[in-house]
C-alpha positions as CSV (number, residue, x, y, z in Angstrom):
1,M,-1.3,49.8,-116.6
2,G,-0.5,53.4,-116.3
3,I,0.5,53.2,-112.6
4,K,2.2,56.2,-111.0
5,I,4.7,54.8,-108.5
6,L,5.4,57.2,-105.7
7,F,7.4,54.9,-103.6
8,V,9.4,51.8,-104.4
9,L,7.7,48.8,-102.6
10,F,10.7,46.4,-102.8
11,L,8.8,44.0,-104.9
12,L,10.3,40.6,-104.7
13,N,10.5,38.0,-107.4
14,V,10.7,34.8,-105.3
15,F,9.2,33.4,-102.1
16,F,11.5,33.0,-99.1
17,A,11.3,29.2,-98.8
18,L,7.5,29.0,-98.5
19,P,6.3,25.5,-97.9
20,A,3.3,23.9,-99.6
21,T,0.7,25.1,-97.1
22,A,-1.5,26.7,-99.7
23,Q,-5.3,27.3,-99.5
24,I,-7.1,28.0,-102.7
25,T,-10.5,29.8,-103.2
26,D,-11.3,29.8,-106.9
27,T,-8.0,31.1,-108.3
28,L,-6.6,32.9,-105.2
29,E,-3.7,31.0,-103.6
30,V,-2.1,32.0,-100.3
31,Q,1.1,30.5,-99.0
32,M,2.6,31.1,-95.5
33,N,6.1,30.1,-94.4
34,T,4.6,29.0,-91.0
35,H,1.4,28.9,-88.9
36,Q,3.1,29.0,-85.5
37,L,5.1,32.0,-84.5
38,Q,6.6,33.7,-81.4
39,Q,6.6,37.5,-80.7
40,G,9.4,39.0,-82.7
41,D,9.2,36.5,-85.5
42,T,8.5,37.4,-89.1
43,L,5.6,35.9,-91.0
44,N,6.2,35.7,-94.8
45,F,3.2,35.2,-97.0
46,G,2.8,35.0,-100.8
47,I,-0.4,35.5,-102.7
48,E,-1.0,34.5,-106.4
49,L,-4.0,35.1,-108.6
50,K,-3.9,32.4,-111.2
51,N,-6.0,34.0,-113.9
52,Y,-5.2,37.6,-113.3
53,L,-5.4,38.5,-117.0
54,N,-9.1,37.7,-116.9
55,I,-9.7,39.7,-113.8
56,S,-7.2,42.6,-113.5
57,K,-3.5,43.3,-114.0
58,A,-3.7,45.7,-111.1
59,A,-5.8,44.6,-108.1
60,T,-5.7,44.9,-104.3
61,I,-5.5,42.4,-101.5
62,Q,-7.3,43.6,-98.3
63,L,-5.9,41.7,-95.3
64,W,-8.0,41.7,-92.1
65,I,-6.4,39.9,-89.1
66,E,-8.8,39.0,-86.3
67,E,-7.9,37.7,-82.8
68,L,-10.4,35.0,-82.2
69,N,-10.6,35.4,-78.4
70,T,-11.3,39.1,-78.3
71,G,-12.5,40.0,-81.9
72,K,-9.8,42.7,-82.2
73,K,-8.9,43.4,-85.8
74,W,-5.9,44.8,-87.8
75,H,-6.2,46.0,-91.4
76,Y,-3.6,46.0,-94.1
77,R,-3.8,46.3,-97.9
78,Y,-1.4,45.4,-100.6
79,P,-1.1,46.1,-104.3
80,M,-1.3,43.0,-106.5
81,I,0.4,43.7,-109.8
82,N,0.3,41.0,-112.5
83,G,-1.4,38.6,-110.1
84,Y,1.4,38.4,-107.4
85,I,2.4,39.8,-104.1
86,N,5.0,38.7,-101.5
87,A,5.0,40.4,-98.1
88,F,6.4,40.2,-94.6
89,L,4.8,40.9,-91.2
90,T,7.1,41.2,-88.1
91,L,5.2,40.4,-84.9
92,D,5.5,43.1,-82.2
93,N,7.0,41.8,-78.9
94,E,3.8,43.0,-77.1
95,L,1.4,41.0,-79.3
96,R,-0.9,38.8,-77.2
97,D,-0.6,35.0,-77.3
98,G,-3.5,33.5,-79.1
99,V,-5.0,32.3,-82.4
100,Y,-5.5,34.8,-85.2
101,A,-7.5,34.6,-88.4
102,F,-5.8,36.0,-91.6
103,N,-8.6,37.0,-94.0
104,F,-7.3,37.7,-97.5
105,L,-9.9,39.5,-99.7
106,L,-9.4,40.1,-103.4
107,Q,-10.6,43.5,-104.6
108,K,-10.6,44.2,-108.3
109,S,-9.9,47.9,-107.9
110,F,-6.5,49.5,-107.6
111,F,-5.9,52.8,-105.8
112,N,-7.2,55.8,-107.7
113,L,-9.2,58.9,-106.8
114,I,-12.6,59.8,-108.1
115,G,-13.8,63.4,-107.6
116,Q,-16.0,66.3,-108.6
117,V,-15.4,70.0,-108.5
118,K,-18.4,71.7,-106.9
119,N,-17.7,75.3,-107.9
120,A,-16.3,74.8,-111.4
121,D,-17.3,77.2,-114.2
122,K,-17.7,76.4,-117.9
123,S,-14.1,77.1,-118.8
124,D,-12.7,74.6,-116.3
125,D,-11.7,71.4,-118.0
126,M,-8.4,70.4,-116.3
127,L,-7.0,70.1,-112.8
128,N,-3.4,69.9,-111.8
129,Y,-2.4,68.0,-108.7
130,I,0.7,67.4,-106.6
131,I,1.2,64.5,-104.2
132,L,3.6,64.6,-101.2
133,T,4.4,61.3,-99.6
134,K,5.8,60.7,-96.1
135,N,9.2,59.6,-97.6
136,M,9.7,63.2,-99.0
137,Q,8.9,62.3,-102.6
138,S,6.5,64.3,-104.7
139,V,4.6,63.6,-107.9
140,T,2.7,66.0,-110.1
141,G,0.0,65.3,-112.6
142,A,-3.1,66.5,-114.3
143,V,-6.6,65.1,-114.8
144,K,-9.3,66.0,-117.4
145,M,-12.8,66.9,-116.1
146,S,-15.9,65.6,-117.8
147,D,-18.9,67.8,-118.7
148,S,-20.3,67.2,-115.2
149,K,-17.0,68.4,-113.7
150,S,-16.1,65.0,-112.4
151,F,-12.7,63.3,-112.9
152,Q,-10.7,60.2,-112.1
153,T,-7.0,59.8,-111.6
154,G,-5.0,56.9,-113.0
155,H,-3.6,54.2,-110.7
156,L,-1.5,55.5,-107.9
157,L,1.0,53.3,-105.9
158,F,2.4,54.6,-102.6
159,T,2.7,53.3,-99.1
160,D,1.3,54.7,-95.8
161,S,-0.3,58.1,-96.4
162,A,0.2,61.1,-98.7
163,Y,-1.1,64.6,-99.0
164,I,-2.7,65.7,-102.3
165,I,-3.5,69.2,-103.4
166,F,-5.5,70.1,-106.5
167,S,-5.3,73.4,-108.4
168,R,-6.7,75.1,-111.5
169,P,-4.1,75.6,-114.3
170,K,-3.0,79.2,-114.8
171,R,-5.2,80.6,-112.1
172,K,-4.0,83.2,-109.5
173,S,-6.8,82.2,-107.1
174,N,-7.3,78.6,-106.1
175,K,-10.7,78.7,-104.4
176,I,-11.7,75.2,-105.4
177,E,-14.4,73.3,-103.6
178,M,-14.3,69.6,-104.4
179,E,-15.0,66.1,-103.1
180,I,-13.0,63.0,-103.6
181,R,-13.3,59.3,-102.8
182,T,-11.4,56.1,-103.6
183,P,-13.1,52.7,-104.4
184,L,-10.6,51.0,-102.0
185,D,-12.2,52.8,-99.0
186,S,-15.7,51.6,-99.9
187,V,-17.6,48.5,-98.8
188,F,-17.1,45.8,-101.4
189,E,-17.9,42.2,-102.1
190,P,-14.6,40.3,-102.5
191,L,-14.1,38.4,-105.7
192,A,-12.3,35.7,-103.7
193,K,-11.5,35.2,-100.1
194,V,-9.0,32.9,-98.3
195,T,-8.8,32.5,-94.5
196,Q,-5.8,31.0,-92.7
197,F,-5.1,30.7,-89.0
198,V,-1.9,31.5,-87.1
199,Q,-1.0,30.7,-83.5
200,V,1.1,33.3,-81.7
201,G,3.0,32.7,-78.5
202,K,4.2,29.9,-76.3
203,I,3.2,26.4,-77.4
204,E,2.5,24.0,-74.5
205,D,2.8,20.8,-76.4
206,T,5.3,21.0,-79.2
207,S,4.6,17.4,-80.3
208,K,1.2,18.4,-81.6
209,P,1.3,20.6,-84.7
210,F,-1.1,23.5,-84.8
211,N,-4.2,22.7,-86.9
212,P,-4.7,25.7,-89.2
213,N,-8.2,24.7,-90.1
214,I,-10.8,26.0,-87.6
215,P,-14.4,25.1,-88.5
216,N,-17.4,27.4,-88.3
217,Y,-15.3,30.6,-88.5
218,I,-17.1,33.4,-90.4
219,F,-15.7,36.8,-91.4
220,S,-17.8,39.5,-92.9
221,A,-16.0,42.3,-94.8
222,T,-19.2,44.4,-94.9
223,D,-19.4,44.5,-91.1
224,T,-15.9,45.7,-90.5
225,M,-14.7,47.8,-93.4
226,Y,-13.4,51.1,-92.1
227,K,-15.4,51.1,-88.9
228,T,-13.4,51.9,-85.7
229,T,-14.7,51.9,-82.2
230,L,-12.6,53.7,-79.6
231,Q,-12.7,53.3,-75.9
232,E,-14.2,56.1,-73.9
233,V,-11.4,58.2,-72.3
234,V,-12.0,60.5,-69.4
235,I,-9.4,63.2,-69.0
236,T,-9.1,65.3,-65.9
237,G,-6.9,68.4,-65.3
238,K,-6.4,71.7,-67.0
239,A,-7.6,71.6,-70.6
240,K,-5.2,72.6,-73.3
241,K,-6.0,75.0,-76.0
242,L,-6.9,73.3,-79.3
243,I,-3.8,74.7,-81.1
244,E,-1.6,73.4,-78.3
245,K,-3.0,70.0,-78.6
246,F,-2.6,70.1,-82.4
247,E,1.0,71.2,-82.1
248,E,1.8,68.5,-79.6
249,E,0.4,65.9,-82.0
250,N,1.8,67.1,-85.3
251,V,5.0,69.1,-84.8
252,S,8.2,67.1,-84.6
253,G,12.0,67.3,-84.9
254,M,13.6,70.7,-85.0
255,F,10.3,72.3,-85.8
256,A,9.2,71.4,-82.2
257,G,12.5,72.5,-80.6
258,A,13.0,75.8,-82.4
259,D,11.5,79.1,-81.1
260,G,8.8,80.0,-83.6
261,T,5.8,82.3,-83.7
262,V,2.5,80.5,-84.0
263,I,-0.5,81.8,-86.0
264,D,-3.6,79.9,-85.0
265,G,-5.9,78.6,-87.8
266,L,-8.2,76.5,-85.7
267,E,-9.8,78.9,-83.2
268,S,-9.1,82.1,-85.2
269,D,-10.4,82.8,-88.7
270,A,-7.6,85.3,-89.5
271,I,-5.9,82.8,-91.9
272,A,-9.1,81.5,-93.4
273,R,-10.2,85.1,-94.4
274,A,-7.0,85.7,-96.3
275,Y,-7.3,86.1,-100.1
276,D,-4.0,84.3,-100.6
277,L,-1.3,82.9,-98.3
278,L,1.8,84.9,-99.5
279,S,0.1,88.2,-99.1
280,F,-1.2,87.2,-95.7
281,L,2.2,86.2,-94.4
282,S,3.9,89.4,-95.6
283,S,1.2,91.5,-93.8
284,Q,1.7,89.6,-90.6
285,V,5.5,89.5,-90.4
286,G,7.7,92.6,-90.3
287,G,10.5,92.4,-92.8
288,L,8.9,89.6,-94.8
289,E,8.3,90.6,-98.5
290,V,6.8,89.1,-101.6
291,K,9.1,89.4,-104.5
292,M,9.0,88.3,-108.2
293,D,11.6,85.9,-109.5
294,D,13.1,85.9,-113.0
295,E,10.2,83.7,-114.2
296,G,7.5,85.9,-112.9
297,N,6.6,83.8,-109.9
298,R,6.1,85.2,-106.5
299,K,8.3,84.2,-103.6
300,L,8.9,85.3,-100.0
301,M,12.1,87.1,-99.1
302,W,13.4,88.0,-95.6
303,R,16.5,90.2,-95.2
304,K,17.2,89.8,-98.9
305,H,17.3,86.0,-98.6
306,T,14.8,83.5,-99.8
307,T,12.5,82.1,-97.1
308,A,12.4,78.4,-96.7
309,L,8.8,77.1,-97.0
310,Y,7.4,73.8,-95.6
311,I,4.1,72.0,-95.7
312,D,3.7,69.5,-92.9
313,E,7.5,69.6,-92.5
314,L,8.1,68.8,-96.2
315,K,10.1,71.4,-98.0
316,V,8.2,72.8,-101.0
317,D,8.6,75.4,-103.8
318,P,7.1,78.8,-103.2
319,T,4.8,78.5,-106.2
320,F,3.2,75.5,-104.4
321,F,1.8,77.8,-101.8
322,M,-0.6,79.3,-104.4
323,D,-2.4,76.0,-104.5
324,I,-3.3,76.0,-100.8
325,S,-6.6,77.2,-99.6
326,P,-6.1,79.4,-96.4
327,N,-9.2,77.8,-95.0
328,D,-7.5,74.4,-94.8
329,I,-4.6,75.6,-92.7
330,A,-4.5,74.6,-89.0
331,M,-1.3,76.4,-87.9
332,I,1.6,78.5,-89.2
333,K,4.9,78.5,-87.4
334,I,7.3,81.3,-88.3
335,Y,11.0,81.1,-87.5
336,R,13.0,84.4,-87.9
337,P,16.4,84.5,-89.8
338,G,19.1,83.1,-87.6
339,V,16.9,80.2,-86.2
340,A,18.3,77.1,-87.8
341,V,15.3,74.9,-88.2
342,S,16.9,72.9,-91.1
343,F,20.2,73.0,-93.0
344,G,20.6,76.2,-95.0
345,S,17.3,77.7,-93.9
346,A,18.4,80.2,-91.3
347,S,19.5,83.2,-93.5
348,G,16.0,83.9,-94.9
349,G,13.9,82.5,-92.1
350,T,11.6,79.5,-92.2
351,I,7.8,79.3,-92.5
352,A,6.1,75.9,-91.7
353,I,2.5,75.4,-92.7
354,Y,0.4,72.7,-91.0
355,M,-2.8,71.5,-92.6
356,K,-6.0,70.5,-90.9
357,K,-6.4,66.8,-90.7
358,G,-8.2,64.1,-88.7
359,M,-10.4,65.5,-85.9
360,Y,-9.3,69.1,-86.8
361,K,-10.8,69.0,-90.3
362,K,-14.6,68.9,-90.7
363,P,-15.5,65.8,-92.6
364,D,-18.5,67.3,-94.3
365,R,-16.7,70.3,-95.9
366,V,-15.4,70.4,-99.4
367,S,-11.8,71.3,-100.0
368,N,-9.0,71.2,-102.6
369,N,-6.5,69.3,-100.4
370,F,-6.8,65.9,-98.8
371,Y,-4.9,63.3,-96.8
372,I,-5.1,59.9,-98.5
373,S,-4.2,56.4,-97.2
374,G,-2.3,54.2,-99.6
375,Y,-0.9,50.7,-99.4
376,S,0.8,48.9,-96.5
377,G,4.5,48.4,-96.9
378,L,5.7,44.9,-98.0
379,E,7.8,44.8,-94.8
380,T,5.5,45.9,-91.9
381,L,5.4,45.7,-88.2
382,W,2.2,44.0,-86.8
383,H,1.4,45.5,-83.5
C-alpha cells in the first residue's frame, strides 16, 4: 500500500468482547460493546469492511456523532487498513445526558496530499518534504512533479495534526508558492453508511433496555462536512496586541516561562522581507554568527557554541531552517546563552520559531508550509 506511518496507532487484532449488535449496510459492519453508557465509561466499536479487496485496502471511516436534542456534532476519522478498525471513545465527565447518533461513513480515499507549485520553472521536477508530528517524530520524503507542476504524495498515516514543509532540492532559496489539498477534507458521497444510537447518562427505568433503532432519523454528510459555526463572543476591556494573543495561545512549557526577546512577524514585515532566515537572525542578534560546518552546511553559533533551533517547540536541524519561508513566520523568540529553555541548550542560546496558523495565516495565500489534520487516535476522549 505504500503507507508512510508517522505514529503507531496501537492497531488491535481482536475486539474487546463485542456482543452481536451489528448493523450492516451493504458490506460495512459496525459492532458496539454497548448502547447505554455513563459519563466516564469507554465505548468500544469495531468496524469491518467485508469485501475490502474489491474497494480499497486503505480506506477511511468518517464518524459524525450528533446529539439528537441539540444537533451538536463531533467529528472523528479513522484509518481502515485491510478492511478493519477497532477503536475506543472515553466519555468526558461533562458530556450531556441524552441520545446520540453515531454515523459511520465509508470513504474510499486514504490520507494523501495533492498539490501544485505556482511559481515552478522548467527545471523543477522534484520536491522534498519534511513532516513534523505532535509526538516529536519527523518523516522526510520526496515527490515527483508532473509537466503541469502538480504532485501527489503517497498514503500518510498519523494522528492529530502535523506540520509539513516543502522545499526544492539543492536550492539555496526556497521561495516556493504552492497550494495543497487532501481528498479527506472534501465533501464526498459515502460508499456505505451505518448509523447506530447510544444513550448517555442516568437511566430512569433499568428494566427497559434502550432501543437503538430510531425511525425517521436522517443524517446528511454534505450538509455538515467541515462547516463550523461559532457563537458570537463580545469581549470588553483593554485589547491585547496581536502578537501577545498569539504568544498566549501558542507558547507553552519552558518557552513561556523563560525570558526571551520577541520579534513580531504578524504586525511587522521585518521578518517577511528577509532573504533567508539565518542571515536575518545573525543581523538582529549581537554575537550570533552564521558558520559553516564540515559538510558545508550553514549553522548558527553563539559564543562559540551551536545554537539550539526549534520550530513550534520541536527541535530541528539547522539545515531545516533553509526550507522555511520568512513570510510564514508569526514570531521568533530568542533566548540568550545561559537561559536554560531545554536540556543542553543554554551554552549556545536557543531560538524558537513559531509559524503562522489558523486565524493568523491568510487562507487565500499560497505557501510552502502547512498544518495538516490527520486521523483520530484509536483511544480518544469524547468531550
